[in-house]
C-alpha angles and dihedrals in degrees: 000000000000121000115254115234118204117197134004122307109233128195091243089062090062091056095055113079091200091063097044114096119220114248119231111264095004135097117261116263120235095200095249118152113218127191123253130274093271092063116105117209121216140056119294117238109227097169113121103201098143096254123230096338091057091050093049095047099044125041110202117207125205115249116205113244113232129201092255093055096047122087115262113252121231110245115225128225120284100233093180091058091044092052092046093051092045092054090048089053091054099252115149112159126077093242092055090049090050091052091046092053091048093053099039125059116200112168130197117254111252113243118249110258118191122188115237107230102176112177109209121201114262095240096050120126117211124211139056122313117251115258112249116250119259113250109247094211091061090053093050093048093047089238093154092053092051091048091050092050091050091051090050092050093048092048091049092050091048092051092048092050090049091050092049091049090050092051092048094049094046118090120214114218119210116234130197092260094052092048092050090051092052096046119071109191116210114248115214114220116246115253119253117261117258136177114266092243092056097046094082096040113102118238121260130204122237095218094108094049111106123201122213112267115254117263110255117245098255124171089248092053091047090053092059118094118265093242093056092051092049091050093051090049092054092048092052091048092052091050091052091050092051091049091052092050092051092051091049094052095052114101117249114245116230116238115256118253115248111234114219 
């Protein structure tokens, strides 16, 4: 099936790569117009130097160029000197400076150029010296490895000695945080809570308090039920506790003074 073309194909359409359709199995055209097959690309060489025969028959030597042979350079204007002289003359505006530069001509001094005429000795050899050959016995004996290890050990010892010297010379200053970490203040325990009426009462020992002697294990007591024995035990314990509290609350009598 042939492609349907609508409209007229103009020459300008072949120069626009966006309008050119890519052909099947071919590279896309970029709308470049190239010359014909007879065109030779490149730059023509019009120099007539004689070619290889001229080089082989005549050996040209380089002649050093001296300052007298070189072309004199045109020295530019010395704007620093022009500005300085204009300010000394009392000129301030840009127009006055422009007129001053047009009427005055102050040139830069040409730098001194001296030709280098170094006379080398006739038997000198130019270039880089050949590197000496590596001894094969040192390679077989691993001499370079041993030398490298010794250099590493010496460098490590030097760095350790330097680090130790630095730590000895340095002084560590104590800060508030470091001092607080070192010190551990003793914390006193809080007193137990008491009723206000018992805070001024002196303490009494319970050495004089006597508890009721335990009931001997008689056959009659053994015959009682376990619950009755436990109840009697609790009653006796409560009575002993009340007696101890009463003795603690009584004021302590002061000893009488002995009259001489």
